[in-house]
C-alpha positions as CSV (number, residue, x, y, z in Angstrom):
1,M,-20.9,25.9,19.5
2,R,-20.6,24.1,16.4
3,R,-19.5,27.1,13.9
4,K,-19.6,25.4,10.7
5,R,-23.2,23.9,11.3
6,L,-24.3,27.5,12.2
7,K,-22.8,28.9,9.4
8,H,-24.7,26.3,7.4
9,C,-28.1,27.0,9.1
10,A,-27.8,30.7,8.3
11,D,-27.3,29.9,4.5
12,T,-30.0,27.1,4.5
13,L,-32.7,29.8,5.8
14,C,-32.1,32.0,2.8
15,H,-32.1,29.2,0.5
16,M,-35.1,27.6,2.2
17,F,-37.0,30.9,1.7
18,C,-36.0,31.4,-2.0
19,G,-36.7,27.8,-2.8
20,W,-39.9,25.4,-3.4
21,R,-41.2,25.7,0.0
22,L,-41.8,29.5,-0.9
23,V,-45.0,28.1,-3.0
24,N,-47.3,27.7,-0.1
25,S,-46.8,31.2,0.6
26,Y,-47.2,33.0,-2.7
27,A,-50.5,34.1,-2.0
28,D,-49.4,35.6,1.4
29,I,-46.8,37.4,-0.5
30,E,-49.0,38.4,-3.5
31,S,-51.4,40.3,-0.9
32,L,-48.5,41.8,1.1
33,G,-46.8,43.4,-2.0
34,S,-43.2,45.0,-1.5
35,G,-41.5,45.7,1.1
36,T,-39.7,44.1,4.2
37,L,-40.2,40.6,5.2
38,K,-38.8,39.7,8.7
39,I,-39.1,36.3,10.5
40,D,-38.2,35.0,13.7
41,A,-37.0,31.3,12.8
42,L,-36.6,30.8,16.5
43,T,-40.4,31.4,17.0
44,G,-41.9,31.4,13.5
45,D,-43.3,34.9,14.1
46,S,-43.3,37.1,11.2
47,T,-43.5,41.0,10.5
48,F,-44.1,43.2,7.4
49,N,-42.7,46.5,7.6
50,G,-42.9,46.6,11.0
51,N,-46.4,45.3,11.6
52,P,-47.2,41.5,12.5
53,T,-48.5,39.5,9.8
54,N,-50.9,36.4,10.0
55,P,-49.2,33.2,10.5
56,L,-46.9,32.4,7.2
57,A,-46.3,28.9,6.2
58,I,-42.7,29.7,5.0
59,A,-42.2,30.8,8.5
60,G,-43.7,27.9,10.2
61,E,-40.9,25.8,7.5
62,L,-38.0,27.8,8.7
63,H,-38.9,27.7,12.4
64,A,-39.4,23.5,11.9
65,W,-36.5,23.1,9.6
66,L,-34.3,24.9,12.2
67,T,-35.7,23.3,15.3
68,E,-35.1,20.0,14.1
69,D,-31.7,20.5,12.4
70,C,-30.3,21.8,15.6
71,E,-32.0,19.0,17.8
72,S,-30.3,16.4,15.3
73,N,-27.1,18.3,15.4
74,D,-26.8,18.2,19.2
75,I,-27.0,22.3,19.2
76,P,-29.2,23.3,22.3
77,I,-31.8,25.7,20.4
78,D,-32.0,27.8,23.8
79,Q,-28.2,28.5,23.1
80,L,-29.4,30.6,19.9
81,R,-30.2,34.3,21.1
82,S,-31.9,34.8,17.6
83,A,-32.3,33.4,14.3
84,T,-33.8,35.9,12.1
85,L,-34.4,36.1,8.4
86,T,-35.3,39.4,6.6
87,A,-36.5,39.3,2.8
88,E,-36.6,42.7,0.7
89,L,-39.4,41.9,-1.6
90,D,-39.8,43.8,-4.9
91,L,-43.0,42.2,-6.1
92,S,-44.4,43.3,-9.6
93,K,-46.8,42.0,-12.4
94,A,-45.4,41.3,-15.8
95,E,-46.9,39.4,-19.0
96,W,-46.5,35.8,-19.0
97,K,-44.6,36.3,-22.5
98,Q,-42.1,38.3,-20.6
99,R,-41.3,35.8,-18.0
100,Q,-37.5,35.1,-17.0
101,S,-38.1,32.1,-15.6
102,R,-38.6,28.5,-17.3
103,D,-41.1,27.3,-15.0
104,H,-44.2,25.6,-15.7
105,W,-47.3,25.5,-13.6
106,F,-50.0,23.1,-13.3
107,D,-53.7,23.3,-12.2
108,H,-55.6,20.7,-9.7
109,K,-56.1,18.8,-12.7
110,G,-53.0,18.4,-13.9
111,A,-53.4,20.8,-17.1
112,E,-50.8,23.6,-17.9
113,I,-51.3,26.9,-16.9
114,V,-50.8,29.6,-19.1
115,W,-51.9,32.8,-18.2
116,R,-51.6,36.3,-19.0
117,Q,-50.3,37.9,-15.7
118,I,-47.4,36.6,-13.6
119,N,-46.1,37.8,-10.2
120,R,-42.5,38.5,-10.4
121,C,-40.8,38.9,-7.0
122,V,-36.9,39.9,-6.9
123,I,-35.9,38.9,-3.2
124,N,-33.0,40.0,-1.5
125,C,-32.8,37.8,1.5
126,N,-30.0,38.0,4.6
127,S,-30.2,35.9,7.8
128,I,-28.5,36.1,10.9
129,I,-28.0,33.6,13.6
130,E,-26.5,35.0,17.1
131,T,-24.8,33.2,19.8
132,D,-23.6,34.6,23.0
133,E,-20.0,34.1,21.2
134,T,-20.6,35.3,17.6
135,E,-23.2,35.6,14.7
136,Y,-23.5,33.7,11.5
137,R,-24.7,35.8,8.5
138,S,-25.8,34.8,5.0
139,Q,-27.5,36.6,1.7
140,F,-29.2,35.1,-1.1
141,H,-30.4,37.2,-4.0
142,D,-33.4,35.4,-6.4
143,L,-36.2,36.0,-8.7
144,E,-39.1,34.1,-8.3
145,E,-42.2,34.0,-10.8
146,W,-45.7,32.3,-10.2
147,P,-49.2,32.9,-12.0
148,E,-51.2,35.8,-10.7
149,G,-53.6,34.0,-7.9
150,F,-51.6,30.9,-7.6
151,P,-52.3,28.3,-6.1
152,G,-55.7,29.1,-6.1
153,Q,-58.2,27.3,-8.5
154,R,-59.4,29.6,-11.9
């Protein structure tokens, strides 16, 4: 088994979850609220506070990336016992002027969005990839903010 590559995979799962690919799951996170999201990157399945969720775009992204990365690096995916990502989500609302990020948001017509309320999500992310030999762990902490109801049209 390629130790450095699997450690890289564990790191990447956390960074992908907190990166731009999460945009397609903003609405799902907004409806789920605060709690513990657990994603099985081997299957793309997820639970929230222990209950199964509908398919999440971010779970599919993590699954697709891990599958492709293992294949392109000659790592038999069936030799992975598990590949899980756990994200503790603390979701709150804030006024637009109180946002901490410098991100700019645009609607479907390209106009900048400036709403009164934003979602603020503190994310504590942990991933574990297990093989018969060992486990590879990673963690990442992030703050994501996005306009309420994004990416829907208003």
